[in-house]
N, C-alpha and C positions, 0 to 999 in steps of 0.2 A: 446391234447397239448394248453397249456393255451394262451389265447389272451394277448397282448401287451395294456394296459393301458397307455395312454399318459400324458401330464400335464394338471395342472388344467386349464380349460378354462371359467368356470363359478365359482365365488366366492361371496358368500351371507355372508354379515357380519353385525350382530346387527340387522337383519330386523325386525320392530315392524310397524303394522298394526291396524288403528282403523278405527270403523265406529261409530262416534259420539261417545257414552261412552262405545261401545262394542269392547273389545280387540281380534282380528281375530287373530293375530301373534305378539308374544311377545319376543323379544331380540334372534331370530334364526340365526345362523349362520352353514353354510354348504358350501363344495364346490362341483362341478362335475369334472370329469376328460374325457377329450378327448378319445373316444370311449368305454366308460364303459355304463352298464345299471343301473342306480342310482334310487332306489326305495323310494318313500315317504308313510310311511303307518301311520295307526292311527285309531282311533275310528271316528265313524261320527261327524261332529263338530270340528275334533281337528284343523283345518286349511289347509289342504291339497290342496284342490282347489284354496285357497286364495292363497298360496306360488305359484302355477301355473300361477296364473293371475300375480302375482309381477313379474315373470320372464318374461311373454312375454308383459308387459307393460299393461295390462288391469287395475290394480291397482298400485298408485304410494304409496309406504310406507312412513309414518311420519318419520322415523327414519332407518339408517342403510345404508349400500353402497352394491351396485351390480356393482361387476368388471365381465365384459365379454372379453373374448380376450384380457387380459391387459388393456384393456380401463375403465374408470369407467364411469358408465352409468348416465345419468341425467334421467330426465322424459322422458321416450320415449313411442310411442303409439304402439299398436297392427301391424300398417301396418308397422312402423320402424323396429320393430322386425324381422317381416317376411323378409324383405328387407337384415336383416343382418344374415339371415340364420335359424331363428328360427320358427318351424311351431309346430302346436297341431292339437290333437282331443279333442272332448268333452264329459263330462258325458253323456249328453242326445244328440244324433245324430243329427248334423246343416249339414244336406245336402238338397239339391234342389229336393223336393220329386217329381215332375213333370217332371225333366229332366232326361235323360239317364244316364247312368253310365259314358261312354266317354263323356258326357258334364260336369257332374260333376267334373271330373278329369281336365277338362280342366281351371276350375275354377281356378283350385291350380296353373297355369302358370301365373296367370294375374300379380303377382309381378316381373316377366321376360319379359312381353311383352313392346316393346318399341315404338310400332306404337299407332297413336292416334285413337281415336274412329271412327271417319267418314272414315278413311281409311280401318279400319275394316268392316264398313257398307255397303263400296265399293268394297270390297274384292278382290283388285287389285294390282298388284305389289309387294312392299316391304310388305305390310299387309298380303297377300296371302302366301308369301314366308315364313313370321314368323310364321304365323297359321300352316303352315305344318309342318315345323321345330318342334314346340310345340306339335304337334299331335304326331309327330314322338316318344318324349320323353314319350308322355302319353302311348302310345302303348307299350313302354318298363314296364311300370310300371303295366300295365294292365297282360302283360306277366308275370312278377314277382310274380304277387299276384293270377295268376290262376284264372282272372274271363273273360278270352276271351268271355267263352257263355255267358254273361249277358251284354256284354259292349253296346249292343244297348239297354237294358231293360230299363224301367223308375225305378228310385230308389223305389217309391211307391210300385211297385210290387213284392219287394225282401223280402225275410225272414230277420229278424234282424240280424243274425250272418252276413250274407252277406252285410246287410247295412255297418254294423260297419267296414268289410273289405274295403269296398268300400272309406268310411270315412277316414281311414288308408292311401289308395291309394290316396286321393286328398291331404293331408298333403305330400305323397313323392314326388307327382308330380312337388312341389315348391323345390326340391332338397336341402331339409335343412341339416344344419351339425348339428343341435341339433332338436331332435324330442320330444314334450312334449305328453304325453298319459294319459288322465285322465277317469282311469277307462275303459281301452279298453276290458275288457271280462265281465264287467257288464252285468247281464241279459243272457248271454250264456249257452249252456249246454256244456256236458263233452267234445263231440267232435268240437264244435266249439272253445272252448278254447284250446283244442290241436292245431287247426289250426292257433289261433292267437299267440299262444308263439312260432311256427315254424316260422310264418311269422317276428315276434320281432326279434328272435334272428337273422335271416336271414337280416333282415335290419341292425341290429348291425354288424353282423359278414361281410356280401358281400357288403354293400353299405357304410360301415366304420361309420354309423350315431351314434352320441352319442343320448342315450334315457335318458329321466327322467320320470318315470312312478307313477302314484297312481294306486293301485290295493288292494282289499279287499282278494282275495283269496290267503293265506299265503303259499299255497302250490305251487301256480304259484311264488311268490314273492321269496322265498327261493330257487327255482330252477333257475331261470333267472338271478338275479340281482347281481351285481359285490358287492355293497353297498347299505346299507338302512338306512335310518334317519326315526325317529321314531316321530311323533308330538303326544301330547294330550294336550287338551284346548290351543291351540296357542303355545304351548311350546315345545322345542327339549327335549326329554326322552331319547333318545338312538341314536346312529349313529356308524355304522362299517359294516364288513361283515356280512352275514346273521347268519353266527353260533355264533358271537358275540352279534348280536342283540337278537337271538332266546333264548340265556342264559342270559341276561341281566335282573335281578331282577325287576327292576321298570317296564321294557317293558311287563314282565309276568304277573306283578300286574294291570298294565292299560289297557292292550290289548290283550294280547296272551291266559291269563287264567291259572292257575295253573295245569289244566290236560297237558298242553303242555310242 
């Protein structure tokens, strides 16, 4: 049974981004629909990570319009994107290596904490109740990602594939409506990729989270994505369902290769 894709929740119109004289993105338009898995692909240097950074407010494009949930977004910082329900993981793992898995996931709850710092330092009353409530949510994420056995383990002791799963968990702890994944399977072996694919599909299906992901493994992209946008040298050269993109002559020439 096919899932139901909702209305457009993110609309990027004519986005251009420059760093000095270097054009990172040029006149790119595409949208993301609620509950879909939307992949962004392209060769190295195509502008994929720059586009994710535009979506979550790290970069501010010089031209173009960003509409999120029906409202045009002006300049927005990453912490504001987080409070609006956008979370992300990074190409290079960005965890607190000396902290346990549980503590790393707790940092994902920061945008939802309402008590002040000194209240948490005292760990009394409202702060105590709030932390217990957040810890319960984090434990749910730990169960969901099947990492109960490492919950008290410092992240630095974990193999690479599990560290990537913990980073996904920290993003999920924020209860995002939209999740941005920057090469979630980079550097993984086949078994680790299979596990990560399963969790991404479960996040999308069971939690109802909209996912935008960058991924180089074309087998993964074609298997799990609902729609794919293709970038090359900062320009859009393809957009559509996986089958359309796979058979697009311009995409084949620029990225997939004639053998595909």
